C-alpha positions as CSV (number, residue, x, y, z in Angstrom):
1,M,59.7,-31.2,-118.2
2,W,56.2,-30.6,-117.1
3,S,55.4,-28.5,-113.8
4,A,52.4,-28.5,-111.8
5,E,52.0,-25.1,-113.0
6,S,52.1,-25.1,-116.4
7,R,50.4,-27.6,-117.3
8,P,46.6,-26.9,-118.0
9,K,43.8,-28.3,-115.9
10,A,41.4,-31.0,-117.5
11,E,38.7,-28.1,-117.6
12,D,40.9,-25.8,-119.9
13,Y,40.3,-27.8,-122.7
14,D,36.2,-27.2,-122.3
15,R,37.2,-23.0,-121.8
16,I,36.3,-22.6,-125.3
17,P,33.4,-24.7,-127.0
18,L,32.7,-24.6,-130.9
19,K,30.5,-22.0,-131.7
20,A,29.3,-20.0,-135.2
21,K,31.6,-16.7,-135.1
22,D,27.8,-15.3,-136.3
23,F,25.0,-15.1,-134.5
24,F,21.6,-17.1,-136.4
25,P,18.8,-17.0,-135.0
26,S,16.5,-20.4,-134.5
27,R,14.5,-20.0,-137.9
28,T,17.2,-19.3,-139.8
29,A,16.8,-21.3,-143.6
30,P,19.0,-23.9,-144.6
31,I,19.7,-22.0,-147.8
32,V,21.5,-19.3,-145.6
33,Y,23.9,-21.9,-143.8
34,F,24.8,-23.6,-147.1
35,S,25.3,-20.3,-148.7
36,R,27.8,-19.7,-145.8
37,F,30.0,-22.2,-147.4
38,F,28.8,-22.1,-151.2
39,S,29.5,-18.8,-150.8
40,G,29.3,-16.2,-154.0
41,E,32.8,-16.1,-154.4
42,V,32.8,-20.0,-155.0
43,I,29.4,-19.8,-157.5
44,N,31.1,-16.8,-159.2
45,H,34.2,-19.0,-159.7
46,K,32.2,-22.2,-161.2
47,V,30.3,-19.6,-163.7
48,E,33.9,-18.4,-164.9
49,Q,35.7,-21.5,-164.9
50,T,32.5,-23.1,-167.2
51,N,32.3,-20.4,-169.1
52,L,36.3,-20.7,-169.6
53,Y,36.2,-24.4,-170.4
54,A,32.7,-24.4,-172.5
55,A,35.0,-21.9,-175.2
56,Q,38.6,-23.5,-175.1
57,K,36.6,-26.3,-176.3
58,K,34.0,-24.8,-178.4
59,S,31.3,-26.1,-177.1
60,M,28.1,-26.3,-179.7
61,K,24.8,-23.5,-179.0
62,W,26.3,-22.6,-175.4
63,E,25.0,-19.6,-173.6
64,P,27.4,-18.4,-171.0
65,A,26.2,-19.8,-167.9
66,T,25.2,-17.0,-164.9
67,S,25.7,-17.1,-161.5
68,A,21.7,-17.9,-161.2
69,D,22.1,-21.3,-163.6
70,I,25.0,-22.0,-161.4
71,K,22.8,-22.0,-158.3
72,A,19.6,-23.1,-160.2
73,F,22.0,-26.5,-161.2
74,I,24.0,-27.2,-157.7
75,G,19.8,-26.9,-156.3
76,M,18.6,-29.3,-158.6
77,I,21.6,-31.7,-158.2
78,I,20.7,-32.0,-154.3
79,I,16.8,-32.8,-155.6
80,T,18.5,-35.4,-157.9
81,G,20.2,-36.9,-155.4
82,L,17.7,-37.0,-152.9
83,H,15.3,-38.2,-155.1
84,V,16.7,-40.8,-157.6
85,L,15.1,-41.9,-161.1
86,P,17.2,-44.1,-163.3
87,S,18.0,-41.6,-166.2
88,I,18.2,-37.9,-165.8
89,D,15.3,-37.4,-168.9
90,L,12.7,-38.8,-166.6
91,Y,12.9,-35.9,-164.0
92,W,11.0,-33.6,-167.2
93,S,9.0,-36.8,-168.2
94,S,5.7,-35.9,-169.2
95,D,4.5,-38.8,-166.9
96,P,3.9,-37.6,-163.4
97,L,4.7,-40.5,-161.6
98,F,8.2,-39.7,-162.9
99,R,8.3,-35.9,-163.5
100,V,9.9,-34.1,-160.5
101,N,8.4,-30.0,-161.2
102,E,10.9,-28.7,-158.6
103,V,13.5,-30.0,-161.2
104,A,11.6,-29.3,-164.5
105,E,10.0,-25.7,-163.8
106,I,13.7,-24.8,-163.3
107,M,15.4,-25.2,-166.7
108,T,15.0,-27.2,-169.3
109,C,16.8,-30.6,-170.1
110,K,18.8,-29.9,-173.1
111,R,20.1,-26.7,-170.7
112,F,20.7,-28.6,-167.7
113,K,23.2,-31.8,-169.9
114,K,25.0,-28.3,-171.2
115,I,25.7,-27.0,-167.9
116,L,26.6,-30.4,-166.6
117,E,28.9,-31.1,-169.9
118,N,31.2,-27.8,-169.5
119,L,30.7,-27.5,-165.2
120,H,34.7,-26.8,-164.1
121,L,36.3,-25.8,-161.3
122,N,40.1,-24.9,-162.3
123,D,41.6,-24.2,-166.1
124,N,42.5,-27.2,-167.5
125,S,45.3,-25.2,-170.1
126,Q,47.5,-24.5,-166.8
127,I,47.4,-28.1,-165.2
128,P,51.2,-29.3,-164.6
129,S,52.4,-32.5,-166.7
130,K,52.3,-35.6,-164.2
131,S,56.3,-35.4,-164.7
132,N,56.1,-31.6,-163.1
133,P,56.7,-31.8,-159.3
134,D,53.8,-29.3,-158.9
135,Y,51.6,-31.9,-160.5
136,D,48.6,-31.7,-158.8
137,K,46.0,-35.1,-158.6
138,L,43.3,-32.9,-157.6
139,Y,44.0,-29.9,-159.5
140,K,40.3,-29.7,-161.1
141,V,38.5,-29.6,-158.1
142,R,41.5,-27.2,-156.0
143,P,40.1,-24.1,-155.9
144,L,36.9,-25.1,-154.2
145,L,39.0,-27.5,-151.7
146,E,40.9,-24.2,-150.6
147,M,37.6,-22.1,-150.6
148,L,35.8,-24.9,-148.4
149,N,38.8,-24.8,-146.0
150,T,39.0,-21.5,-146.0
151,A,34.7,-21.2,-145.4
152,C,35.3,-24.2,-142.3
153,K,38.2,-22.2,-140.6
154,N,36.2,-18.7,-141.2
155,E,32.6,-19.5,-139.7
156,A,33.4,-20.8,-136.2
157,R,35.7,-19.9,-133.4
158,T,38.4,-22.3,-132.7
159,S,37.3,-24.7,-130.0
160,T,40.4,-25.6,-127.1
161,S,39.9,-29.6,-127.8
162,Q,39.8,-30.8,-131.0
163,S,40.7,-34.0,-132.8
164,I,42.8,-35.3,-135.7
165,D,41.6,-38.4,-137.9
166,E,40.8,-40.1,-141.1
167,A,37.4,-40.0,-142.6
168,M,35.8,-41.7,-145.6
169,I,33.2,-40.5,-148.1
170,R,31.9,-43.3,-150.1
171,F,32.3,-43.5,-153.7
172,K,32.1,-47.2,-156.0
173,G,32.9,-45.4,-159.3
174,I,36.1,-45.5,-161.1
175,S,38.6,-43.0,-159.0
176,S,42.6,-43.8,-158.5
177,L,42.1,-41.5,-155.7
178,K,39.8,-44.5,-154.0
179,Q,41.1,-46.2,-151.1
180,Y,40.1,-49.6,-149.3
181,M,39.7,-49.6,-145.8
182,P,38.1,-52.7,-144.5
183,A,37.9,-52.2,-141.2
184,K,36.0,-48.5,-141.4
185,P,32.2,-48.8,-141.8
186,I,32.3,-47.6,-145.5
187,K,35.2,-49.4,-146.6
188,R,35.6,-48.1,-150.5
189,G,35.6,-44.5,-151.1
190,F,38.2,-40.4,-150.9
191,K,40.2,-40.9,-147.6
192,V,40.3,-37.9,-145.3
193,W,42.2,-36.3,-143.0
194,V,40.3,-34.3,-140.4
195,R,40.7,-32.0,-138.3
196,A,37.4,-31.0,-136.0
197,D,35.6,-30.1,-133.0
198,S,36.3,-32.8,-130.5
199,S,32.8,-32.6,-128.5
200,T,30.4,-31.5,-131.9
201,G,32.6,-33.3,-135.2
202,Y,32.6,-29.9,-137.0
203,V,35.1,-29.9,-139.5
204,Y,37.7,-27.3,-139.0
205,E,40.4,-28.2,-141.8
206,F,40.6,-31.1,-144.6
207,Q,42.7,-32.9,-146.7
208,I,41.8,-35.2,-149.1
209,Y,44.6,-37.9,-149.2
210,T,45.5,-38.7,-153.0
211,G,47.7,-42.3,-152.9
212,K,50.8,-42.9,-152.5
213,N,53.2,-41.7,-154.4
214,D,53.9,-42.5,-158.1
215,D,57.0,-43.3,-157.8
216,S,56.1,-46.3,-155.0
217,T,58.9,-44.7,-152.6
218,P,57.6,-45.3,-148.6
219,E,55.7,-42.6,-146.9
220,F,57.5,-42.5,-144.3
221,G,56.3,-39.8,-141.4
222,L,52.8,-40.1,-143.2
223,G,51.3,-39.4,-140.1
224,S,53.4,-37.1,-138.6
225,N,53.5,-34.5,-141.6
226,V,49.5,-34.5,-141.3
227,V,48.9,-33.5,-138.0
228,K,51.6,-30.9,-138.5
229,S,49.8,-29.5,-141.7
230,L,46.8,-29.7,-140.0
231,S,47.7,-27.8,-136.8
232,K,49.7,-25.5,-139.1
233,S,46.8,-22.6,-138.3
234,L,46.3,-23.1,-135.3
235,I,50.3,-22.9,-134.2
236,E,49.7,-19.1,-136.1
237,E,46.6,-18.1,-134.1
238,E,48.6,-19.2,-131.5
239,V,45.5,-20.8,-129.8
240,T,46.1,-22.9,-126.8
241,V,44.7,-26.4,-128.5
242,H,44.5,-29.9,-126.8
243,L,44.7,-32.3,-129.6
244,A,43.7,-36.1,-130.0
245,F,44.7,-38.6,-132.5
246,D,45.5,-42.3,-132.4
247,N,48.7,-44.6,-133.4
248,F,48.9,-44.1,-136.7
249,F,49.8,-40.3,-136.4
250,A,51.4,-40.6,-132.8
251,S,55.3,-40.5,-132.4
252,Y,57.3,-39.1,-129.4
253,P,59.1,-36.2,-132.1
254,L,55.7,-35.4,-133.2
255,M,54.1,-34.9,-129.5
256,Q,57.4,-32.7,-128.4
257,Y,57.2,-30.2,-131.6
258,L,53.4,-29.6,-130.9
259,Y,54.6,-28.9,-127.0
260,E,57.3,-26.6,-128.5
261,K,54.5,-24.6,-130.1
262,G,52.2,-24.3,-127.5
263,I,49.7,-27.5,-128.7
264,Y,48.9,-30.0,-126.0
265,S,47.9,-33.9,-127.3
266,T,46.8,-37.1,-126.0
267,A,47.5,-40.1,-128.0
268,T,47.1,-43.7,-128.2
269,V,50.6,-45.7,-128.9
270,N,51.6,-49.4,-130.1
271,L,53.9,-50.9,-127.4
272,N,56.4,-51.6,-130.0
273,R,57.6,-48.1,-131.1
274,A,61.1,-47.3,-130.4
275,D,61.1,-44.1,-129.1
276,L,59.0,-45.1,-126.0
277,P,60.1,-45.2,-122.1
278,K,62.1,-48.4,-121.1
279,F,59.7,-49.3,-118.7
280,M,57.4,-49.8,-121.5
281,K,59.1,-52.0,-123.8
282,P,59.0,-55.6,-123.8
283,I,61.5,-57.6,-120.9
284,K,62.8,-60.3,-122.9
285,N,64.4,-64.4,-121.6
286,D,62.2,-63.2,-118.5
287,K,59.0,-64.5,-118.8
288,K,58.1,-63.5,-114.8
289,K,59.2,-59.9,-115.6
290,E,57.6,-59.7,-118.6
291,K,54.7,-60.4,-117.0
292,E,54.4,-58.0,-114.0
293,R,55.3,-55.4,-116.1
294,K,52.1,-56.1,-118.6
295,E,49.7,-55.9,-115.4
296,K,51.1,-52.2,-114.5
297,L,50.8,-51.3,-118.1
298,K,47.3,-52.6,-118.4
299,L,44.6,-49.2,-118.5
300,T,41.2,-48.7,-117.6
301,R,38.5,-46.3,-119.3
302,E,40.4,-42.6,-118.4
303,Q,43.1,-44.2,-117.2
304,Y,46.7,-42.9,-118.9
305,I,50.3,-43.1,-118.5
């Protein structure tokens, strides 16, 4: 049981706000921020794996990619996403109505397509078979995901108020990982579990949901396992943090687990959960008492039980 002395004060949860670990002047160029996440390590990994894949498939007329090539390629991909044309070739068109010099003058269309054809992030020769317990649906992008997660955690100090929830990355293409969430603003795409700063939304850590097990076995404790996984680094840091999440994740055993690990938590909860106190459970065969019970449980904004 908590005592009045041991329970943190509400203002303690705002004691450490989000702040970058390094100082950046107000006029810092966007490329500096971008490079903190897509670092030299990320670029060099892409260079190595792209050249390896090109060699493995014996790509015709391949010239080994350099870090400058990959940086230029990423910049061109960003531009083509902002300035959308019906086909790739049009960015190099002689027609000034279509031509985009910021793309066309960086590298030739053939070179761009060749890099696009061979761009890789992980060694295909080492991918486990689907029958292997270590099989990973995200194997081909796993190194990048791990490096981005590390960068997200390293670039900001740990704030004392965080939340865990699901997010959607819009995607309408063909993928076995695509999810349909009718209640979300973005209904189709990749579902991502996220641990973020409660005030700013800065992402500390994320995990892409790969779907139900191929053997169709139930996903018992999925929400609880997500919270435990995303809070693991907080436990290792031994930082007193307040975590908030919704009823999909919440359970009494989970919140007790977090409390024992030094993490305080707040969550919404469904009234039909088996592990709730008796005063919260429906009273059968007594409509009057059930009505009184419901009235007592009605909460206004900022109230809790």
